[in-house]
C-alpha positions in Angstrom: 0.0 0.0 0.0 1.7 3.2 -1.2 1.3 6.9 -0.8 3.5 9.9 -1.2 4.9 10.1 2.3 3.7 6.9 4.1 2.5 8.8 7.2 -1.3 9.2 6.5 -3.1 7.2 3.9 -1.0 4.1 3.4 -0.3 3.3 7.1 -4.1 3.6 7.6 -4.8 1.2 4.7 -2.0 -1.2 6.0 -3.4 -1.2 9.5 -7.0 -1.7 8.2 -6.0 -4.6 5.9 -4.0 -6.3 8.6 -7.0 -6.2 11.0 -9.3 -7.6 8.3 -6.8 -10.4 7.6 -6.4 -11.1 11.4 -10.2 -11.1 11.9 -10.6 -13.5 9.0 -7.7 -15.7 10.4 -5.8 -15.4 7.1 -2.5 -13.9 8.6 -0.6 -16.9 7.2 -1.7 -16.1 3.6 -0.9 -12.4 3.5 2.3 -10.3 3.9 1.2 -6.6 4.2 3.3 -3.5 4.4 3.1 0.1 3.3 5.6 2.5 1.8 6.2 5.9 0.2 7.1 6.9 -3.3 9.2 9.8 -1.7 11.9 9.7 0.9 10.6 12.7 2.9 9.4 10.9 6.0 11.6 7.8 6.2 11.8 6.5 9.8 8.9 8.6 11.0 5.7 7.2 12.7 2.4 7.9 11.1 0.8 11.3 11.6 -0.7 11.6 15.0 -4.2 12.2 13.5 -3.9 9.0 11.6 -2.9 7.1 14.8 -5.8 8.7 16.6 -8.3 7.8 13.8 -7.1 4.2 13.9 -7.2 4.0 17.7 -10.9 5.3 17.6 -11.6 2.2 15.6 -9.6 -0.1 17.9 -6.6 -0.5 15.6 -3.0 0.0 16.7 0.1 0.2 14.4 3.8 0.4 15.0 4.6 1.1 11.3 7.5 3.5 10.5 7.6 5.2 7.1 9.9 3.8 4.5 10.4 4.2 0.8 9.3 1.7 -1.8 12.2 -0.5 -2.9 13.1 -2.4 -6.1 12.5 -5.7 -4.0 8.9 -4.6 -3.3 8.1 -4.9 -7.0 9.7 -8.4 -7.1 8.2 -9.6 -3.8 4.6 -8.4 -3.6 1.9 -9.7 -5.9 -0.1 -6.4 -5.5 1.0 -2.8 -4.9 -2.0 -0.6 -4.3 -1.7 3.2 -4.2 -3.9 6.2 -3.3 -3.9 8.5 -6.3 -2.8 9.0 -9.9 0.5 10.7 -9.0 1.4 7.6 -6.9 0.4 5.4 -9.7 2.5 7.2 -12.3 5.5 7.2 -9.9 5.2 3.5 -9.2 4.7 2.6 -12.9 7.9 4.6 -13.7 9.9 2.8 -10.9 8.5 -0.6 -11.9 9.8 -0.1 -15.4 13.4 0.0 -14.0 12.9 -3.4 -12.3 13.9 -6.4 -14.3 11.5 -8.9 -12.9 8.6 -7.0 -11.6 5.8 -9.3 -10.5 3.5 -6.8 -8.7 0.3 -5.7 -10.2 0.2 -2.0 -9.6 -3.2 -0.3 -9.3 -5.3 2.3 -7.3 -6.7 0.9 -4.0 -9.8 2.9 -5.0 -10.4 0.5 -7.9 -12.0 -1.8 -5.3 -14.3 0.8 -3.8 -17.9 -0.3 -4.1 -18.9 3.4 -3.8 -16.6 4.1 -6.8 -14.4 6.7 -5.0 -11.3 6.1 -7.2 -9.0 8.5 -5.5 -8.1 8.5 -1.7 -7.3 12.1 -1.1 -4.3 13.1 1.1 -5.8 14.3 4.4 -2.5 15.9 5.7 -3.7 19.5 5.2 -7.2 18.6 6.3 -9.1 17.9 9.6 -9.8 14.8 11.7 -12.9 14.4 9.5 -10.7 14.0 6.5 -8.7 11.2 8.2 -12.0 9.5 9.0 -13.0 9.7 5.3 -9.7 8.0 4.4 -10.3 5.3 7.0 -13.8 4.6 5.7 -12.6 4.5 2.0 -9.6 2.2 3.0 -12.0 -0.1 4.9 -14.4 -0.4 2.0 -11.6 -1.0 -0.6 -9.6 -3.4 1.6 -12.7 -5.5 2.3 -13.6 -5.6 -1.4 -9.9 -6.4 -2.3 -9.8 -9.2 0.3 -13.1 -10.7 -0.9 -11.8 -10.8 -4.5 -8.5 -12.4 -3.6 -9.4 -14.5 -0.6 
């Protein structure tokens, strides 16, 4: 799960997906992580508003931001991103990887409510983080149902 800085959207999506997988007792089938296309926030914990939003839904995370690597394209079956800018960057990076096996697509592709883009809530309010959470929950549920 990839976003620009890996401190808002993608760690929310990662934590939501991990909880869904745990609730379904499918942890042994899924390796889940999140990363950034940029190196701006490497090593940082998620935004405090993202952590607060997750806690409000009974979800904890210990994720620290990292940048997407060449190995990610070779290891993961799916790389899901938040917006078109992420998608462009990931497609460009994947073209430089010899044996890319990851299918790269927007997480919003799986949204039953057809909200294709998950907007960055960084400059927004707590309500915007809640919107991201709700989108990620819908999309991750639909994705898991498709590939379960």
